[in-house]
C-alpha positions, -999 to 999 in steps of 0.1 A, spaced: -430 -836 -282 -401 -861 -277 -378 -839 -297 -388 -808 -277 -382 -825 -244 -349 -839 -256 -338 -804 -267 -347 -789 -233 -329 -818 -216 -297 -809 -235 -300 -772 -225 -306 -780 -188 -277 -804 -188 -254 -778 -202 -266 -752 -177 -258 -774 -148 -223 -785 -160 -199 -776 -132 -182 -743 -138 -205 -733 -167 -217 -699 -153 -180 -691 -144 -170 -700 -179 -196 -677 -193 -187 -649 -170 -150 -653 -179 -158 -652 -216 -179 -620 -212 -152 -603 -192 -127 -611 -219 -150 -598 -245 -154 -566 -225 -116 -562 -222 -111 -568 -259 -139 -544 -268 -124 -517 -246 -90 -521 -263 -107 -519 -297 -124 -486 -286 -91 -472 -273 -75 -479 -307 -104 -466 -328 -115 -500 -341 -152 -493 -335 -167 -520 -356 -147 -547 -339 -156 -532 -305 -193 -533 -315 -189 -571 -322 -174 -577 -288 -200 -557 -269 -229 -572 -289 -217 -607 -279 -221 -597 -242 -252 -576 -245 -272 -604 -263 -266 -627 -233 -261 -605 -203 -276 -570 -198 -266 -565 -162 -237 -542 -168 -247 -507 -179 -212 -500 -193 -218 -526 -220 -248 -506 -233 -227 -474 -231 -198 -488 -250 -220 -506 -276 -238 -474 -283 -205 -455 -286 -191 -481 -310 -223 -480 -332 -220 -443 -336 -184 -442 -346 -181 -474 -367 -178 -474 -405 -206 -499 -407 -233 -479 -389 -265 -501 -388 -298 -489 -402 -317 -468 -377 -285 -463 -357 -298 -432 -338 -329 -449 -325 -309 -480 -315 -282 -459 -298 -307 -438 -279 -324 -469 -265 -290 -483 -254 -280 -450 -238 -314 -447 -220 -309 -482 -207 -274 -475 -195 -285 -443 -176 -315 -461 -161 -292 -487 -147 -269 -462 -131 -245 -457 -161 -241 -429 -186 -243 -420 -222 -209 -413 -239 -198 -397 -271 -164 -392 -288 -161 -355 -296 -137 -329 -308 -131 -298 -287 -119 -268 -306 -92 -246 -290 -97 -219 -316 -130 -200 -311 -126 -176 -340 -117 -204 -365 -147 -224 -353 -172 -196 -357 -159 -188 -392 -165 -223 -403 -129 -231 -412 -111 -264 -406 -98 -271 -371 -61 -269 -366 -59 -268 -328 -82 -292 -311 -83 -322 -289 -105 -352 -289 -121 -369 -260 -152 -385 -244 -182 -365 -234 -204 -383 -209 -239 -375 -197 -257 -389 -166 -285 -374 -145 -273 -340 -132 -238 -346 -144 -217 -337 -175 -180 -346 -180 -154 -343 -207 -121 -362 -206 -97 -349 -232 -72 -373 -248 -45 -347 -253 -12 -359 -238 -3 -324 -227 -25 -299 -207 -53 -325 -205 -65 -309 -173 -69 -275 -191 -95 -290 -215 -112 -317 -194 -141 -308 -171 -165 -324 -146 -196 -303 -140 -228 -307 -120 -261 -294 -133 -259 -260 -115 -226 -252 -132 -239 -256 -167 -257 -226 -183 -266 -240 -217 -258 -266 -244 -269 -253 -278 -261 -258 -315 -235 -235 -329 -246 -208 -354 -235 -230 -383 -243 -264 -370 -244 -283 -403 -215 -305 -391 -231 -310 -357 -211 -283 -339 -224 -272 -305 -214 -250 -276 -214 -259 -239 -215 -229 -217 -206 -233 -181 -202 -207 -154 -164 -207 -158 -158 -214 -195 -174 -221 -229 -165 -252 -250 -169 -254 -287 -174 -291 -297 -185 -314 -325 -191 -352 -326 -162 -372 -340 -183 -382 -370 -193 -345 -379 -228 -359 -381 -256 -335 -370 -278 -364 -359 -252 -374 -333 -251 -339 -319 -289 -339 -318 -286 -370 -295 -263 -350 -272 -287 -321 -271 -317 -344 -265 -300 -362 -236 -286 -330 -221 -321 -315 -221 -336 -346 -204 -309 -354 -179 -293 -321 -172 -324 -300 -176 -306 -273 -197 -315 -255 -228 
């Protein structure tokens, strides 16, 4: 009992050290900034470590869940049961007012895509899903606006697997244009997450 009380006394003393919450908040913000920089540079495993540090202590920011899920999907050290864990994180992010995001490739060559050949003309970017809203931000330095889009539910006709979807290819059909896409990982389980969340939060086929 004495040891237990002593331990709690130490914890309470630390929590009430002047400036302790501010120090914690500062550390978390730095971890977020570092994690975002790792994501930007494609260092997904390092990004996951940064966002894990924050998520284990503070779950108030839905973007942390969003970025942690994204890092898990694209890292080289994908944890066991990653799809289930990622889905939970994405659901938590959306429930808290955030979104679910995926790194994807967008083909600019429809015929090449349908014939199953390798992509020579494509851009990469982030596809984000939130209730009633779908957006893609392309990373191409030129003509980014031509490939990015921001659509509400009533502008989207369908999101379905491609005819040959062994690599996770799928097609987004909007009223104005069709987009042939695939997850960066070329993993069909990742595109299945996209289709699942699209059906639930966009109410599309």
